[in-house]
C-alpha positions in Angstrom: 112.0 -12.1 0.8 108.8 -11.6 3.1 107.3 -10.8 6.2 104.7 -13.2 7.9 102.4 -12.1 10.8 101.2 -14.9 12.7 98.2 -12.5 14.6 96.0 -13.7 17.8 94.9 -13.4 21.1 96.8 -15.0 23.9 97.5 -18.9 23.8 96.0 -19.2 20.2 99.4 -21.0 19.3 101.3 -18.1 17.4 104.7 -19.3 18.7 104.1 -22.8 18.7 102.5 -22.4 15.1 105.8 -20.1 14.0 108.1 -22.7 14.9 106.4 -25.2 13.0 106.1 -22.8 9.9 109.8 -22.4 9.9 110.5 -26.0 9.5 108.3 -25.9 6.3 109.8 -22.6 4.6 112.9 -20.9 4.8 112.3 -18.2 7.5 113.4 -17.4 10.9 110.8 -17.0 14.0 110.8 -13.6 16.0 108.1 -14.4 18.6 106.6 -11.0 20.4 108.1 -12.1 24.0 111.4 -12.4 22.7 111.7 -8.7 22.7 109.3 -7.8 25.8 111.0 -10.0 28.0 114.3 -9.3 27.3 113.4 -5.4 28.3 111.0 -6.5 31.1 113.7 -8.8 32.6 115.4 -5.3 33.8 112.6 -2.4 33.7 109.2 -4.9 34.6 106.6 -5.0 32.4 106.4 -1.0 31.8 105.5 1.2 29.0 109.3 1.6 28.6 109.4 -2.2 28.1 107.1 -2.2 25.6 108.3 1.2 23.9 111.8 -0.4 23.4 110.3 -3.8 22.6 108.5 -1.9 19.6 111.4 0.1 18.4 113.6 -2.9 18.6 111.2 -4.5 16.2 110.9 -2.0 13.8 114.6 -1.5 13.5 115.0 -4.8 13.1 112.7 -5.4 10.1 113.9 -2.1 8.7 117.5 -3.3 8.6 116.2 -6.6 7.1 114.7 -4.8 4.2 117.6 -2.6 3.4 120.1 -5.6 3.5 118.2 -7.7 0.9 120.4 -10.5 -0.7 122.8 -10.7 2.6 120.6 -11.6 5.0 120.7 -15.3 6.9 117.3 -16.2 5.9 114.6 -15.3 3.3 111.6 -14.4 5.6 110.7 -13.0 8.9 107.8 -14.7 10.5 106.7 -12.7 13.6 104.0 -13.1 16.2 102.1 -10.3 17.9 98.6 -9.7 19.7 96.3 -7.3 18.1 93.5 -5.7 20.1 91.5 -4.7 16.7 89.4 -1.7 18.9 92.9 -0.2 19.6 94.1 2.5 16.9 97.7 1.9 17.7 97.7 -1.6 17.3 96.7 -1.1 13.8 98.9 1.4 12.8 101.8 -1.0 14.5 100.7 -3.5 11.7 100.3 -0.8 8.7 103.9 0.4 9.8 105.7 -2.5 10.3 104.0 -4.0 6.8 105.0 -0.7 4.8 108.7 -1.3 5.6 108.2 -4.4 3.2 105.4 -3.5 0.8 107.0 0.0 0.0 110.5 -2.2 -1.3 108.2 -4.5 -3.6 108.1 -7.0 -0.8 105.5 -9.6 0.5 103.4 -9.0 3.5 101.3 -12.2 5.1 99.0 -11.8 7.8 97.5 -14.7 9.5 94.8 -14.5 12.0 94.6 -17.4 14.3 91.4 -18.0 16.1 91.0 -20.6 19.0 88.0 -21.4 21.4 88.6 -20.2 24.8 88.5 -23.8 26.2 91.4 -24.6 24.2 93.1 -21.4 24.6 92.7 -21.8 28.4 94.5 -25.6 28.0 97.2 -24.1 25.7 98.1 -21.1 28.4 99.5 -23.5 30.8 101.4 -25.2 28.0 104.7 -26.2 29.3 106.5 -25.0 26.3 104.7 -21.7 26.4 105.5 -21.6 30.3 109.6 -22.5 29.1 109.8 -19.5 26.2 107.9 -16.8 28.3 108.8 -16.1 31.8 105.7 -13.3 31.9 103.0 -16.4 31.5 105.0 -18.5 34.6 102.4 -16.4 37.2 99.4 -18.8 36.1 96.5 -16.7 37.9 98.0 -13.5 36.2 98.3 -15.1 32.5 94.6 -16.5 32.8 93.2 -13.2 34.1 95.3 -11.5 31.7 93.5 -13.5 29.2 90.2 -13.1 30.3 90.4 -9.8 30.8 91.5 -8.9 27.5 88.5 -10.9 26.0 85.8 -9.2 27.8 87.3 -5.3 27.4 88.8 -5.8 23.5 87.6 -7.2 20.3 90.7 -9.8 20.0 89.2 -11.1 16.6 88.6 -9.0 13.4 85.3 -8.6 11.8 84.3 -10.0 8.2 86.3 -8.7 5.2 88.3 -6.3 8.1 91.6 -7.4 6.7 90.9 -6.5 2.9 89.6 -3.4 4.0 92.4 -2.4 6.3 95.4 -3.8 4.6 94.3 -4.0 0.8 97.8 -4.9 -0.2 98.8 -8.0 2.0 97.9 -10.9 1.9 95.7 -12.2 4.3 94.3 -15.6 6.3 91.8 -16.1 8.9 92.4 -19.7 10.2 90.4 -21.6 13.4 93.0 -24.1 15.1 90.8 -25.1 17.7 91.4 -28.6 16.5 94.5 -28.4 14.3 98.0 -29.5 15.4 100.7 -26.8 15.0 102.3 -28.9 12.2 98.7 -29.3 10.3 98.3 -25.1 10.9 101.3 -24.2 9.5 101.0 -26.6 6.4 97.8 -25.1 5.7 99.5 -21.8 6.1 102.3 -22.8 3.3 99.5 -24.3 1.1 97.1 -21.1 1.3 99.8 -18.9 0.1 102.1 -21.2 -1.9 105.0 -19.9 0.3 107.0 -23.4 -1.1 
């Protein structure tokens, strides 16, 4: 049983890679907008929305670890945007990884990086817009992507994963020129997940 966290800035392909990874290993995907957009339907994109989303995710992970042996899948694939200059984001990763590590389960962090031109193309991809209602306002979505890149550190520094999370298996992968299937296959091979 394990937690596989796909990490990266907007439109690097986390959800799409997660869907491909689901096909290659015994795991189910929870992409971040599934919980965010659930609450935003009623509350808008407010602090309460993000707090509720975060709590639901953590409650799911706690229940998943608690019900070991009775779950409908072996592992959870989870996608999340992390701003490396924001301590709350790092604390969130610490908290969710600890839920699994404290029970002797494996945690894998996969940081996806993609160049800006490709991210801007992916930002308007049909599947992304279908699955993520908040991204359908294309002007807002593009502006958010560009603003976050200017105001926050969206990519980890060299060796940062090992320093922050020595007990978590980690991989940083540039998927600019890789298909989602190729990216998922490289993840499976690197961590020997099959």
